[in-house]
C-alpha positions, 0 to 999 in steps of 0.5 A: 135438411140436416135437422130433420135427418138428425131427428130421424137418426135420433128416433131410429136410435131411440135416443130422446136426448139426441132428439131434443136439439134438432127438434127444438131447431125445427120448432117455429121453422116455416110460415103460416099459423102452424109452421111445418117444423111444428107439425113435423116434430109433433107428428114425430112425437105422436108416432113415437108415443104410438109405438112406445106409449109408456116410455117416460123418456119420450113423454119427458121430451114432449114436455120439454118441447112443449115448453120450448114451442111457446117461445118459438111459435104461434099459440095456436101451433103451440096448442096443436103441438101439445096435443100431439106430444100428448098423443092427441091429434086429428082423427085421420092421424089416429085412424091411420096409425091404427090401420097401419098397425092392423095391416089394413092398407086400404084404411090407412091410405084413406086416412092418409088422404084425409090427413094430407087435406088438412091445412095448406101443408100441415097434414103432409108435415104431420104425415112425414113427422109420424113416419119418422116417429115410427121409423127404425126399431120402432117400426117392429113395435107398431103392430104390438102397439095396436094390440095394446091400444084398441078402439077409439081411445087409441092413445088414451089411458085415463090413469096415464093421461092424468099423470101426463097432462102435467107439463103439457101446454103453455102457461102464461106468466103470472 
């Protein structure tokens, strides 16, 4: 699929501007309560946030895409996407990311199995997106990311979270 390839290439080049168009095109793509495109792009943003937690360019892209998904998909999917774009998701995705960063393949595989059991295809789509999100130059940063973020608060930094909360989520017109 050309949109997935274009998204992967933009992530490999660490180019959020180039990632916007293919990511936007994938939002709402597929069937179900959380379309595959939503889960894949959300997983990719989660992965990128994991390897580059302080990169405001990717945070900004997450905000822009969160506004877009509100127009293109279901409210439930938009809420889950918003969480992934903000670095929050299902426990197995967090567990897998940390295990991969720590070089613990057994725990990573166990967490990946739990992740792929979510929904009809959502877990698989999130897994694929996550792998796309950590690809390329970001792959080398995975171990460094784990050293910066430890414990249960994988992507949580209260000061950064407070600053990042602004702009995530759908807002009803007033």
